[in-house]
C-alpha positions in Angstrom: 70.1 52.3 122.8 67.7 53.0 120.0 70.5 54.1 117.7 72.3 50.8 118.4 69.2 48.8 117.6 68.9 50.5 114.2 72.7 50.3 113.5 72.7 46.6 114.3 69.8 45.9 112.1 67.7 44.7 115.0 65.2 47.5 114.4 65.3 48.6 110.7 63.5 51.8 109.8 61.0 51.2 107.0 57.9 53.0 105.7 55.2 51.8 103.3 52.7 54.3 101.8 50.6 52.8 99.1 49.1 56.2 98.2 52.4 57.4 96.7 52.4 54.4 94.4 49.7 56.2 92.4 52.2 58.9 91.7 54.7 56.3 90.3 56.9 56.6 93.4 58.3 53.8 95.4 55.8 53.1 98.3 58.4 51.1 100.2 61.0 53.3 101.9 64.0 51.7 103.6 65.2 54.6 105.8 67.9 52.9 107.8 71.3 51.9 106.3 72.6 48.3 106.2 73.6 47.0 109.6 76.9 48.5 110.5 77.6 47.0 113.9 77.4 43.4 115.1 74.1 42.6 116.8 75.9 41.8 120.0 76.9 45.4 120.5 73.2 46.2 120.9 72.0 43.0 122.5 74.6 42.8 125.3 73.8 46.4 126.4 70.5 45.0 127.7 70.7 43.1 131.0 67.9 40.8 129.9 70.1 39.4 127.2 73.4 39.7 129.1 72.1 37.5 131.9 71.8 34.6 129.5 75.5 34.8 128.8 76.2 34.3 132.5 73.7 31.5 133.1 74.0 29.6 129.8 76.9 30.9 127.8 76.8 28.2 125.1 73.1 28.7 124.5 73.6 32.5 124.5 76.3 32.2 121.8 74.1 29.9 119.6 71.1 32.2 120.0 73.2 35.3 119.1 74.5 33.6 116.0 71.0 32.7 114.9 69.7 36.2 115.7 72.6 37.8 113.7 71.8 35.6 110.7 68.1 36.5 111.0 69.0 40.2 111.0 71.0 39.8 107.8 68.3 37.7 106.1 65.7 40.3 107.0 67.8 43.1 105.7 68.3 41.4 102.4 64.5 40.8 102.2 63.8 44.5 102.7 66.4 45.4 100.1 64.7 43.1 97.6 61.3 44.6 98.5 62.6 48.1 97.9 64.0 47.0 94.5 60.8 45.3 93.5 58.7 48.4 94.2 61.3 50.6 92.5 60.9 48.7 89.2 57.1 49.2 89.1 
């Protein structure tokens, strides 16, 4: 389940170590790859999320769409941060 969370982008693996910036290295490390599976492959393996699809399918669909957009926006933000620190 943890691997699905990372692959979907729900839980990106990042590190920030300001001490290595002193050595002219990038302190922001983006360890996971870009999301490679849809968020729903992770989300709907969890009963707590799957129940909403049974009770309120339209709302579940809307929330999933918003969450997927959020995952992609957050990933782009992390990529920009990594690039900013790389340039310094």
